[in-house]
N, C-alpha and C positions, 0 to 999 in steps of 0.2 A: 465534344471531340472524339473522334473515333480512336479506340485503343484495343490492343490485344493483351491477353492475359495467359500466361503459362504458369501452372501450378506444379512444382515438381515433387510435391509431398508423396505422391504414390509411386514415383520411379526413382526415389533418391539413391537407392542402391543398384540401379541398372545403368552403368556408366555409358555403353553405347547408345541406349535409348535416350539417355539425357541429350548427349550431343545431336542426336538425330532430331529431337523436338526443339532444341535451340535453333539449330539451323533452319528448321521448317518455319518457325515463328518469325525469325529475322527476315527470311525470304518473303514470307507472307506479307510483312510490314512493307517491305520494299515494293512488292508488286501491287499492293492495294494502296500505296501512298499514305500509310497510317503513321501518324505522327509520334505515337509512343506505345512501347511494349512493357507491360508490367511482368516481371519474373519473380516467382515466390519460391526461393530455394528453401524457405523455412528457417527457424532459429537454430535448432540443433547444435552441432559442434562447430559450425562455420565451415566446414569442409566443402559442402555442396556449394555455398556461396562463393568459396574461393574458386572452385571448378568452374563456376558460370563466368566469374571475372576473367579467369584465364581464357576460356572460350571466346569471350567478347574481346579480348586483347589480341587475338590472332590478326595479322595484317589484313588478310582477305575479308574478315569480318568487320574489323574496325573501320575500314573505308566505307562501309554501308550505313553507318550510323553517325550521328552528331555527337552525342554525349551520354555517359552512364551517370545516373543519379542514385545515391544510396538513401532509402527513406529514413529521415532523421527520427521518426516516431516509431518505426518498425523495422528492427535489425534484419528481419527475414524477408526483405522486399527490396527489389531494385527496379528502377525505371530506365528504360533505354529510349533516348529521344532521337527522332529522326528529323532531318531537314530535307524535305524533297523539293 
């Protein structure tokens, strides 16, 4: 199954870049009809994960994907599932 992966470790402290990268990966998934995007905010304090979840919760973004799954074995990872 085709999936995209976005690792935020290197840009965790650059807010605008994070939003741009999230936007880019979601749009790419929609355009290429990819079923899943793996986003890795990392474990840290949990602030970055909360930021990613807030981004995904915006109305205009939420309508693009089917559901978000939190990895039960890895706190620092999320999966965004698409239904194309």
